[in-house]
C-alpha positions in Angstrom: 133.5 96.6 104.3 133.6 93.1 102.9 131.1 92.5 101.0 130.0 88.9 101.0 127.5 88.8 98.1 130.6 89.3 95.8 131.8 86.1 97.7 133.0 82.6 95.9 130.0 81.3 98.0 127.6 82.3 101.4 129.1 81.4 104.9 125.3 81.3 106.1 121.9 81.2 105.4 121.6 84.3 106.1 124.0 85.6 103.1 122.2 83.0 101.2 119.2 85.5 102.1 120.5 88.2 101.2 122.9 86.9 98.3 119.1 86.5 97.0 117.6 89.9 98.1 120.6 91.3 95.7 120.3 89.6 92.9 116.8 90.5 92.9 117.5 94.0 93.0 116.6 95.0 96.5 117.2 98.2 97.6 116.4 98.8 100.9 115.0 96.8 103.6 112.7 97.9 106.6 112.6 96.3 110.0 113.7 96.1 113.8 115.6 93.0 114.7 115.6 90.5 117.2 117.8 87.8 118.4 115.9 85.7 116.3 117.3 87.5 113.3 120.1 89.3 113.9 121.8 87.6 112.4 120.6 88.7 109.0 120.4 92.2 110.0 124.2 91.4 110.5 124.9 89.9 106.7 122.9 93.1 105.6 125.0 95.2 107.1 128.3 93.5 104.2 126.0 94.0 101.4 124.8 97.6 99.0 120.9 96.9 101.1 120.2 99.9 102.6 118.9 99.3 106.0 116.1 101.8 107.5 115.0 100.6 111.2 111.7 101.9 111.6 110.2 102.6 114.9 107.0 99.8 114.3 107.1 96.5 112.4 103.4 97.3 111.0 104.7 100.7 109.6 107.5 98.9 107.6 105.4 96.6 106.2 103.4 99.4 105.3 106.7 100.9 104.1 107.4 97.8 101.7 103.5 98.2 100.7 104.1 101.6 99.6 107.6 100.9 97.5 106.3 97.8 95.9 102.6 99.9 94.8 105.4 102.5 93.2 107.3 100.5 91.3 106.6 97.3 90.3 108.9 95.3 92.7 108.2 94.3 96.1 109.4 95.7 99.3 110.6 94.5 101.4 110.3 94.5 105.9 111.8 92.1 108.5 111.1 91.6 112.3 112.1 88.6 114.6 109.8 86.5 115.7 106.9 86.1 117.7 105.0 89.5 118.1 108.1 91.1 115.7 106.8 89.1 113.3 103.0 89.4 114.2 103.2 92.9 113.6 103.5 92.3 110.1 99.4 90.9 110.1 98.0 95.3 109.3 101.1 95.7 106.7 100.8 92.3 104.9 96.4 92.2 105.0 97.1 95.6 103.3 99.6 95.1 100.7 97.5 92.1 99.6 94.4 93.6 99.3 95.5 96.6 97.6 97.6 94.3 94.8 101.3 95.2 96.6 103.9 93.3 96.0 105.6 92.9 99.3 107.8 90.5 101.2 108.3 89.7 104.8 110.7 87.7 106.3 110.0 86.9 110.3 112.6 85.7 112.5 111.8 82.0 114.6 112.7 79.9 117.2 115.1 77.4 115.8 113.6 74.1 114.4 114.0 71.6 117.2 111.6 74.1 119.7 109.4 74.7 117.1 106.3 72.6 118.5 107.4 74.0 122.5 105.6 76.9 124.6 109.0 78.3 124.7 110.0 81.8 123.9 108.6 83.9 121.2 107.4 80.6 119.7 104.0 81.4 117.1 103.2 79.2 113.5 103.9 82.9 111.7 102.9 80.1 108.0 99.6 79.5 108.8 99.3 82.9 110.8 99.8 84.6 107.6 98.0 81.8 104.9 95.0 83.5 104.5 96.6 87.6 104.2 98.9 86.6 102.2 99.8 84.4 98.3 102.6 82.9 99.3 103.3 81.8 103.6 106.7 78.8 103.9 109.2 78.3 106.5 112.7 77.4 105.1 113.7 74.6 107.1 117.1 73.7 105.4 120.0 75.7 104.7 119.9 73.6 100.6 115.9 75.5 100.2 116.6 79.3 100.9 116.8 80.1 97.6 114.0 78.1 96.6 111.6 79.6 98.7 113.2 83.2 98.3 112.7 82.8 94.8 109.5 81.3 95.2 108.6 83.8 97.8 109.6 86.9 95.5 107.6 86.0 92.5 104.1 85.1 94.0 105.0 88.9 95.5 105.0 90.0 92.0 103.2 88.1 89.6 99.4 88.0 89.3 97.9 90.6 90.2 100.1 91.0 92.9 100.5 90.8 97.0 102.3 89.9 100.1 104.0 86.8 101.4 106.0 85.2 104.2 108.7 84.0 104.7 109.6 82.2 108.0 113.4 82.0 108.9 114.0 79.8 112.2 117.6 80.9 114.0 119.2 78.2 113.2 119.1 78.8 109.9 119.9 81.9 109.7 123.6 80.3 111.1 123.6 77.5 109.7 126.3 76.7 106.3 124.4 77.2 102.9 125.2 76.7 99.5 123.5 76.8 96.4 122.9 78.1 93.3 120.8 82.1 93.7 117.2 81.8 92.5 116.0 84.9 93.0 116.6 87.4 90.0 115.3 85.5 87.5 112.7 87.6 84.9 109.2 86.4 85.1 107.3 85.1 82.2 105.4 87.3 80.7 101.4 86.3 79.5 101.1 87.9 76.1 97.5 89.9 75.0 94.4 87.5 76.1 93.5 85.2 72.9 92.2 86.9 69.7 89.1 84.8 69.9 88.1 86.5 73.6 88.8 89.9 71.9 87.1 89.5 69.0 83.8 88.5 71.0 84.5 91.2 73.4 84.7 93.6 70.2 81.9 92.5 68.6 79.6 93.3 72.6 81.8 96.6 72.0 80.5 98.0 68.8 76.9 96.2 69.7 76.8 98.9 72.5 75.1 101.7 72.8 76.2 103.9 76.1 79.2 102.1 77.2 81.4 102.9 80.0 85.2 102.3 81.1 86.0 101.4 84.7 89.3 101.6 85.8 90.8 99.6 88.9 93.9 99.6 90.6 96.1 98.0 88.1 95.3 100.2 85.8 97.1 102.9 87.4 100.3 101.2 86.4 102.1 102.8 84.0 102.0 101.0 81.3 98.9 100.5 81.7 97.8 103.8 82.3 99.2 104.5 78.7 96.9 101.0 77.2 94.0 102.8 78.7 94.1 106.3 77.5 95.2 105.2 74.0 91.5 103.4 74.3 89.4 106.5 75.9 90.7 108.5 72.9 89.9 105.8 70.2 86.7 105.3 71.1 85.5 108.3 73.2 84.3 106.4 75.9 83.5 107.8 79.1 85.6 106.6 82.2 85.7 106.6 85.6 88.0 104.9 88.5 87.4 103.9 91.6 89.6 105.8 94.2 92.6 103.1 93.9 92.9 103.6 89.9 93.9 107.8 90.3 96.2 108.9 87.9 95.4 106.9 85.8 93.4 109.4 82.8 95.1 111.7 81.8 95.0 115.5 81.2 93.7 115.3 78.0 90.7 113.0 78.2 89.9 115.1 81.5 86.9 115.8 79.3 86.0 111.6 79.4 86.4 110.8 82.6 83.5 111.0 85.1 85.3 111.4 88.4 85.8 108.3 90.8 83.3 105.8 92.8 83.5 103.9 96.0 81.9 103.8 99.9 78.8 105.8 98.7 76.6 105.0 95.4 75.7 108.8 95.2 78.5 110.2 92.2 78.6 111.2 88.9 80.7 107.6 88.5 77.4 106.2 89.6 75.4 107.1 87.4 77.2 106.6 84.4 77.3 103.4 85.1 74.1 103.0 86.0 73.0 104.4 83.0 75.4 101.9 80.8 74.6 98.8 78.7 78.3 97.1 79.0 80.6 98.2 81.3 85.0 97.2 80.5 86.3 96.5 83.9 90.0 96.9 83.1 92.6 95.9 86.3 89.6 96.4 88.7 88.8 93.7 91.7 85.6 94.0 93.7 87.5 94.9 97.0 88.1 97.8 95.3 83.7 98.6 95.4 81.7 95.8 96.0 80.2 95.3 92.4 76.4 94.9 94.3 76.6 98.6 94.6 77.1 99.7 90.6 76.0 97.1 89.7 72.3 96.6 91.1 70.2 95.3 88.4 72.8 93.1 86.5 71.6 95.5 83.6 74.8 95.6 81.5 77.3 93.4 80.5 80.3 93.0 81.2 83.7 92.7 79.7 87.0 91.9 82.2 90.1 92.3 81.5 92.5 91.7 83.8 95.9 89.7 85.1 93.9 87.3 86.7 90.1 85.6 86.1 87.1 87.5 87.3 85.9 86.0 90.8 82.7 85.2 89.8 79.8 87.6 91.5 76.0 87.7 91.2 76.8 91.2 89.8 80.4 90.5 88.7 79.4 87.9 86.0 81.6 88.8 82.8 80.3 88.3 79.2 83.9 88.1 78.0 87.1 87.8 80.0 90.0 89.4 78.3 92.7 87.7 81.0 96.5 88.1 79.9 98.9 90.6 80.1 95.9 94.0 80.8 98.3 96.9 78.7 98.5 94.5 75.1 94.7 93.4 76.2 93.7 97.3 76.6 95.7 97.9 73.4 94.4 95.0 70.9 91.1 96.6 71.8 91.8 100.0 71.6 93.7 98.7 67.8 90.4 97.7 66.1 87.6 99.8 68.4 86.7 102.7 66.1 84.9 105.5 67.4 82.0 104.7 69.7 78.5 106.4 70.0 78.3 109.3 72.4 75.4 108.9 74.4 73.0 111.9 75.1 72.3 110.4 78.9 75.6 110.0 79.2 77.5 113.3 78.6 74.8 115.3 80.2 76.1 113.0 83.0 79.7 114.0 82.1 79.0 117.5 81.7 76.9 118.3 85.2 80.1 116.2 86.6 82.6 119.2 86.0 80.0 121.4 86.2 79.2 120.1 89.7 82.7 120.1 90.9 83.7 123.2 90.4 80.6 125.0 91.8 81.6 123.6 94.8 85.2 123.6 95.5 85.0 127.9 94.1 81.8 128.2 96.5 83.2 125.9 100.0 83.1 128.2 102.4 83.4 127.1 106.2 81.0 127.9 109.4 83.6 128.4 111.5 86.2 131.5 112.2 89.1 128.9 112.7 88.2 125.4 111.2 88.6 125.2 107.7 86.8 123.3 105.3 87.6 120.7 103.0 87.2 121.6 99.7 88.9 124.6 100.6 92.6 122.6 101.7 91.6 120.6 98.5 90.9 124.1 96.3 94.4 124.8 98.5 96.4 121.8 97.3 95.2 122.0 93.1 98.0 124.5 92.9 100.7 122.4 94.7 100.1 119.2 93.5 101.9 119.7 90.0 102.4 116.5 88.1 106.5 115.5 90.4 104.2 115.6 93.5 102.7 112.4 94.6 100.5 112.4 97.2 99.9 109.8 99.8 96.7 109.4 101.6 95.7 107.6 104.9 92.0 106.9 105.8 89.9 108.4 107.0 86.9 111.3 106.6 89.4 113.6 104.4 90.0 111.0 102.3 86.8 111.0 100.3 86.6 114.6 99.0 90.4 114.3 98.5 89.4 111.3 95.9 85.9 112.9 94.9 87.8 116.4 94.2 91.4 116.1 93.7 92.2 115.4 90.5 95.5 113.5 89.5 96.6 113.0 86.1 100.0 111.1 86.9 99.6 107.2 87.7 100.1 106.2 90.4 100.7 109.8 91.7 98.0 109.4 94.1 97.8 106.4 96.3 94.9 105.5 97.8 93.8 102.3 99.9 90.2 101.3 100.4 90.7 97.5 100.1 91.1 96.8 104.3 90.9 101.0 103.9 93.4 100.7 106.5 94.3 103.6 108.3 98.0 104.4 109.4 99.5 103.9 106.1 99.9 107.3 105.1 103.0 108.6 106.1 104.7 105.9 105.7 103.5 105.6 102.0 105.0 109.1 102.0 108.4 108.0 103.1 108.4 105.4 100.8 107.6 107.8 97.9 110.1 109.7 98.5 112.7 107.3 99.0 111.3 105.9 95.2 112.8 109.8 94.1 114.0 111.9 96.6 114.2 114.9 94.1 110.6 115.2 94.4 108.2 116.4 96.5 106.0 114.1 98.5 103.2 115.4 100.6 101.3 112.6 102.3 97.4 113.3 104.3 96.4 111.3 107.3 93.2 112.2 110.1 94.9 112.9 113.5 93.0 109.9 114.8 95.3 107.6 111.7 98.5 109.9 111.7 98.8 108.8 115.7 98.7 105.0 114.8 101.6 105.6 112.8 103.8 109.7 113.5 106.5 107.4 115.3 108.0 107.2 111.9 108.3 111.1 111.8 111.9 110.4 112.9 112.6 108.0 110.2 111.5 110.8 108.1 113.8 112.7 109.8 116.4 110.4 110.0 116.5 109.9 106.5 116.6 113.0 105.6 113.1 112.8 103.3 111.5 115.4 101.2 108.1 115.3 102.7 105.5 117.3 103.7 102.8 114.9 105.7 99.3 117.4 106.3 97.4 115.9 109.4 93.4 116.9 109.5 92.6 117.8 113.3 89.8 117.4 114.5 89.7 115.2 118.0 87.6 112.1 116.4 87.4 109.2 114.6 85.1 110.8 112.5 84.6 109.1 109.2 83.3 106.7 112.2 81.6 109.6 113.6 79.2 110.5 110.5 78.5 106.8 110.1 77.1 106.5 113.1 75.5 109.8 113.4 73.5 108.3 110.0 72.9 105.9 111.6 72.0 106.6 115.0 72.0 110.1 115.4 74.3 110.0 117.7 77.9 109.2 117.6 79.5 106.9 120.1 83.0 106.2 121.0 84.8 108.4 118.9 86.2 111.2 120.7 89.3 111.8 121.8 91.9 115.1 123.4 93.8 117.1 121.5 97.9 117.2 120.5 100.1 120.0 119.7 100.7 118.7 116.3 103.6 120.9 115.2 105.5 120.3 118.4 105.1 116.6 118.1 106.7 117.3 114.8 109.3 119.2 116.1 110.4 117.4 118.9 111.5 114.7 115.7 113.2 116.4 114.6 110.9 118.0 112.3 109.2 121.5 110.4 105.8 121.6 112.8 103.4 124.5 111.4 99.7 124.9 112.6 97.3 126.1 110.5 94.9 129.1 112.7 91.9 129.3 109.9 91.6 129.1 106.5 93.6 132.0 105.0 96.4 130.0 106.5 96.3 127.0 104.2 97.9 128.4 101.5 100.9 130.3 103.4 101.3 126.9 105.4 102.1 125.1 101.7 104.3 127.9 100.4 106.7 127.6 103.2 106.0 123.6 102.9 107.2 123.2 100.0 110.3 125.6 100.5 111.6 123.5 103.3 114.2 120.6 103.3 113.2 117.9 105.2 109.7 116.2 106.8 107.4 119.3 107.7 104.2 118.5 109.1 101.3 120.5 109.0 98.4 120.6 111.3 95.0 122.0 109.6 91.8 122.2 112.2 88.6 121.2 110.0 85.2 122.0 109.8 83.7 118.6 109.0 79.8 120.0 109.2 79.6 119.6 105.5 79.9 116.3 106.1 76.8 115.1 105.1 76.8 116.4 101.8 79.2 113.4 101.4 76.5 111.0 102.1 73.9 111.9 100.7 71.7 110.0 98.6 71.4 110.6 94.3 67.2 110.5 93.6 68.0 108.3 90.9 69.7 105.7 92.3 68.5 105.6 95.7 70.2 104.8 99.4 73.4 102.3 99.4 76.3 102.0 100.7 79.1 99.9 101.1 80.2 101.5 103.6 77.5 101.7 106.4 
């Protein structure tokens, strides 16, 4: 096979795109071909990049987003013109709000047809501008490298996100010359200025009740290491949003006050309420609205991030440490020293750990066939070793898991709480399996979310993914239902029919296991862990205790971002 990436010069625009992807270190692309973009797929055949054909473009974007979160390098998705490209919308909006680097390439009609009402004409550049960091069209073969390089840099720099590149059909076929610009190392910012660090240190040393709040970027491995040094040095209580899962090590678990998100009724919310200083690290307000945790603006905030804070009435930092997050946190850790342990905060920490253990050990279902969520969490704990990655879809189950299932490895648990997008679980699981093929991956969804991306189970089978996908079954969009019941006393528009998920799995070539009772969960997980290739486990779930998820704390009142 001819390797065009090694040829003296590219043959056409499509070849130039591929050369830039190769130079950038891209190993996989995901998507579906079509007439307007098939020249690019043809060029990929003669490259070292593996082309993974997906069953839906949205899922291609989800998988690329998962690759981006796990590796820090932009995952790449490709689709044809019109509806092919527009199917990227949900995946790119999710990645952009979650801080996951993604490059999406969409085909387009020939340049001469851009303004005509012709087959699959669509202004996709305008479509994607509001939901990406970068959206552009290649209008000349001479601009291929420039657009590609900039798209990748925008996706990966600062707070990462999505980039979109439109590739007109004729541009892909035109002769293309020029240098490959992708693959250049991004400039690395240093720590925040010394003056700002010193100002932050003064606030930290003066604080009587400091609390550390971790966001998504705190779960990057390098930042996570720095965070652990800060917590170990200061002894300050630390909490995280859902996306920050895994940033705190097991050795520091006694300083961990749990995760916050959706409903302001967690021990972490109590810690924030009692705090006189909050050190937010890699946090974005989309993860958990500031008006929920800083209700009365009664605490000073030190903002540590790669970008300046987006100011909010309830998020107005006293000091901003803008620069490399890990370096800035290390600068704090080096000089902060041991901080006082406030009795009120220590009491909350102790109560959190005791309450969590009590809830897990005491969980029992009211049904003979359906399983209590915490019974499932209890069994999962036995199988989630440090080398297992978990990918969670969106639904009621993810609240139970985010609150009660601990993880102690950076990016060990992938959770969406930006767009709260249903359907991400399985595609993220495929991404995790491709990044670490020797490690087991457990992805979890509800039966509603699973059916939004279940067609990719065949993709997982084709790729021989080392993947277990668990489906929590209740035949309803339960996360919506429980909020409707709280607000209106009844559910509306949330019920759907049953599906035999084990049989569905087998029809795709995967192993299917149907759990019939709580006693069968551990055995199903054990069987799945020993199997090769994708496995689907369906578990009937008893959600009768969901009201506890929204139960307000007397000390905080009833406040919810999800209502």
